[in-house]
N, C-alpha and C positions, 0 to 999 in steps of 0.2 A: 294519484301517483303520476309522476312524469317519467317518461323513458326517453333517453336521448342516445342516438347512435352517431358516433363520429368516425368517419372512414377516411379522413384525410391525413391522419398521422402516419408517418413512415418509420419503418424499422431501419436503424442505422447500425453500422459496425465500424470499429476502428481497432488498430493495434499501435501501441507505442512501444518502441524498443530502445533501450539505453545500455551502453556498456561503459564501465568505468574501472580504472585501476585504483586500488586502495593500498596505501603504504602501511599495511598492518597484516599480521598473521590472520588466517582464515577464521580461527575461533573468535578473535576479537571483532572481526568484521561482521560475523554472524550475530554476535552479542549486540553490536551497534544497531543492526537491523531490528532486533527485538526491542531494544530501547526506544528506537524511533517510532516503532509501531505502537508502543505502550505509553507509559507516563511521561516520557520526554518529548512526545510529539508536540509541535508548535505550529501556530498559524504564521503567515509571513511577517506579521507584526510582533512576533515573539510571545504572544499569548498562548497559554496551554490549550491544547485541543481536548484534554481530559480523556485520552484514549486508553483502552486496556486491551491486552492480548493474552489469551490463554494458549501458551505454546505447546499444544498437543493436538493430535488428530481430532477434528470436530470442535476444537476450542473456538470460542467467540473472539472476534475483533470488533470492539464497539466503543462508542463515545458515551461516557458515563456523565450525565448532567446532574446526578444526584436525585434523591427522592424518587427512585425507580423511573426516572425519565432518561432518555438518551436515544441513540441511533445504532442499530445493528449494521455494521459495515460488511461483515462477512464471517466465514468460518474457515479455520485452518483445514485445508484439503490434504496437503502433504507437508510433513516436516521431517527432515533428515539432517539434523545438526552435524556438522556446520556447513553442509553443501547445498541444501535446498529448502525453500519455504514457498508454499503455494497457498493462496487464499482465494476463495470464491464467494461472491455475494453481491449485494446491491451497491456496495461502497458508499459514496456520498449521494447517491441518486435515489430520490424518493419518488420513483415512478417505475414502470415496468422496464427493467434492465438487468442484465446479468454481466458480471465482471469476473475476470480471472487475472490475478496478479502473481507473478513468479519472480522470485529472487534465486538465481543460480550462482553459486560461488565456486571458484576454482583456485586452489593454492598454487602459488609460484614463489617458493622460498618463503621469505618473510613478507611477501606481498600477496594480495588477493585480487582476482579479476571477477567483477560482479557483472552478470548479465541480467538485466531487468526487462520484463515484458508485462504489459497491461493490455488485455484484450477485452473488448466490451461489445455488447449488442443489445438493442432494445430501442425504446422510444427516447433516444438520447437527445437532450436539449443542446442546441449549438453552443451555449456558454460553457457547458461542461466539456464537450468535445474540444472546443477551442482552447480552454484553460488548462486542460490536463497536461499537455507537454511541459508547460512552464512549471506547473505545480509539482510534477514528478521530478523535474530537474532540480528544483529546490530541495525536495525530500531526499533524493539520492545524494546530493552534495552534503546535506546534513549528516547522512549516514557515514560518508567518507570522512568528513571532518571529525565526527565523534570517534570513529575507529582509529584514525591517525593520532588523535589526541591521547586516547587510551594507550596506544602502542608506545608513544613517547614517555608515558608515565606521568 
């Protein structure tokens, strides 16, 4: 048996905050978030991420690769349609890390103001930390585009 102790890894933490106005009613914006977290989630190249979300407290958010294979990204911590969704879990990180993602929506007539926050801490790899802002920007823009398209009919 071999035992190895590695004491040079550091715990990192970060927070990403984004705010965006969506030209759609709050109910449609919330539905677009669930769509984007679920079957409609795509990689930057347009390929499906094969994501599923169970939209209830304790529900799983996971990548379903078929044949009982996949990745657990998190669990629904709080859901209060159509104003709040919080998910906590490892997200796309396959190492010791904890993530908390919050989508907070506020109605403004036929428009919605979305405040997004992603907080993480753990042995976070630089490529994840550095790539997250761009990835979340794309994700949030897809939510906005999806909601606005639905609102237009």
